[in-house]
C-alpha positions in Angstrom: 12.7 1.6 12.1 12.6 4.9 11.0 9.9 7.0 12.9 7.6 8.9 10.5 3.6 9.6 10.4 2.4 9.7 6.2 -0.3 12.3 8.5 2.6 14.3 9.1 4.2 13.8 5.5 1.0 15.0 4.0 1.1 18.0 6.6 4.2 18.8 5.3 3.8 18.8 1.4 0.0 19.2 1.0 0.7 22.4 -1.0 3.4 20.3 -3.2 1.8 19.9 -7.1 5.3 19.0 -8.6 4.6 15.2 -8.5 7.2 14.3 -6.0 4.9 13.8 -3.7 1.8 12.0 -3.3 -0.7 10.6 -1.3 -2.4 7.3 -2.0 -6.3 6.5 -1.6 -6.7 4.3 1.5 -8.1 1.6 -0.8 -5.2 -1.2 0.8 -5.7 -3.4 3.6 -3.0 -4.5 5.6 -2.5 -8.4 6.0 1.2 -8.4 7.6 2.7 -8.4 10.8 3.7 -5.0 10.3 1.6 -2.1 9.5 3.7 0.5 9.7 7.3 0.3 6.8 9.2 2.4 4.0 11.7 2.0 2.0 12.5 2.4 -1.8 10.7 0.8 -4.2 10.9 -2.4 -6.1 8.6 -2.9 -8.8 6.4 -6.2 -10.6 4.4 -5.2 -13.5 1.7 -9.3 -13.2 -1.7 -10.4 -13.9 -2.8 -13.4 -12.1 0.7 -14.9 -12.5 3.0 -14.2 -9.5 6.6 -16.0 -11.3 8.0 -12.2 -10.9 6.9 -12.1 -7.5 8.4 -15.1 -6.3 11.4 -14.3 -7.8 11.7 -11.1 -6.1 10.6 -12.0 -2.7 13.3 -15.0 -2.8 15.7 -12.4 -3.6 17.7 -10.0 -1.2 15.0 -6.9 0.0 17.8 -4.8 1.4 15.2 -3.0 2.7 13.3 -2.1 -0.5 9.2 -2.4 -0.3 7.7 -4.5 -3.2 5.2 -2.8 -5.1 3.0 -5.4 -7.5 1.1 -4.1 -10.0 -1.2 -6.8 -10.4 -3.9 -4.9 -12.4 -6.5 -5.2 -9.9 -7.2 -8.4 -10.2 -9.7 -10.3 -7.4 -9.7 -13.7 -9.4 -6.3 -14.8 -7.6 -4.0 -14.4 -5.2 -0.4 -13.0 -6.1 1.0 -14.0 -2.4 0.4 -16.1 0.0 2.2 -17.3 3.1 5.2 -19.0 1.8 6.1 -15.7 -0.4 5.6 -13.6 3.1 7.6 -15.5 4.9 10.5 -15.5 2.2 9.8 -11.6 1.7 9.9 -10.8 5.6 13.2 -13.7 5.8 15.2 -11.6 2.8 14.9 -8.4 4.6 11.9 -6.6 2.1 10.7 -4.3 4.7 7.0 -4.4 2.8 4.8 -5.1 -0.1 2.4 -3.0 -1.9 -0.3 -5.3 -4.1 -2.4 -4.0 -6.5 -4.8 -7.4 -6.4 -5.2 -10.0 -3.9 -3.5 -12.2 -1.2 -4.3 -15.3 0.5 -3.2 -17.3 3.6 -4.2 -14.4 6.1 -3.2 -16.6 8.9 0.2 -16.9 8.1 0.6 -13.8 6.5 -0.5 -11.8 9.7 3.3 -13.9 11.2 4.7 -12.4 9.1 7.4 -10.0 10.0 7.1 -7.3 6.9 4.6 -5.2 6.1 1.8 -6.3 3.5 -0.7 -4.1 1.7 -3.4 -5.6 -0.4 -6.6 -4.7 -2.1 -8.2 -7.9 -0.7 -8.3 -11.4 -0.2 -9.0 -14.5 -2.5 -7.9 -18.2 -1.9 -7.2 -19.1 -5.5 -3.5 -19.6 -5.9 -1.8 -17.9 -9.7 -0.7 -20.4 -12.3 2.9 -20.0 -12.3 3.7 -19.8 -16.1 6.8 -17.3 -15.9 5.2 -13.7 -16.9 5.1 -10.4 -15.4 8.3 -8.0 -16.0 10.1 -6.2 -13.3 11.7 -2.9 -12.6 9.7 -1.0 -14.4 7.4 1.7 -13.9 4.0 0.9 -12.4 0.5 2.1 -12.2 -1.3 2.3 -8.6 -4.4 3.4 -7.9 -3.7 6.2 -11.2 -0.5 7.0 -9.7 2.9 5.9 -11.5 5.2 4.8 -8.9 8.8 4.0 -10.1 12.0 1.9 -9.1 13.5 4.2 -6.3 11.0 6.1 -5.1 9.7 5.7 -1.4 7.2 4.6 0.0 6.0 4.7 3.2 3.3 3.0 4.4 1.2 3.5 8.5 -1.8 3.1 9.8 -3.2 6.4 8.2 -2.2 5.6 4.8 0.4 5.4 2.2 2.8 8.2 0.5 5.0 8.1 -2.2 8.2 10.3 -2.7 10.7 10.8 -5.2 13.2 10.9 -2.3 13.6 9.9 0.9 11.6 12.1 3.4 12.5 13.7 6.9 10.0 14.9 9.3 11.6 18.7 10.5 
């Protein structure tokens, strides 16, 4: 795993107003077995249906971070223990979910990063809805496939290109 600090990245890019670097608001809670993760972004947009999330985590992650725009719903969990285990087993560096998760004890054991707005025991109903590979809006910011996401204990930053410290 690469060494980085989101605070150090913010120090280096604090004057960047180009839109190529942003820090997300600290509203997501860590649920996974890893608090620090980074990688290029893959995206899913869905609402209370995790069909596309399931497809994504059951495919090769190749060190990517899955960003899920769940519309901020707190009524249904888009990720649970089985899908978290699949994400870890298939090489996903982490997931950022604008929505809920469930099976907290299992998520904590999954060797991948998992950030979400909250948790809820209610699963989704899979109706084969949702889209993958499109820009998604997270906390008012557009994140695109191929952007880079870095998450640690201090927060989440996103850049249009891979970042390096000094």
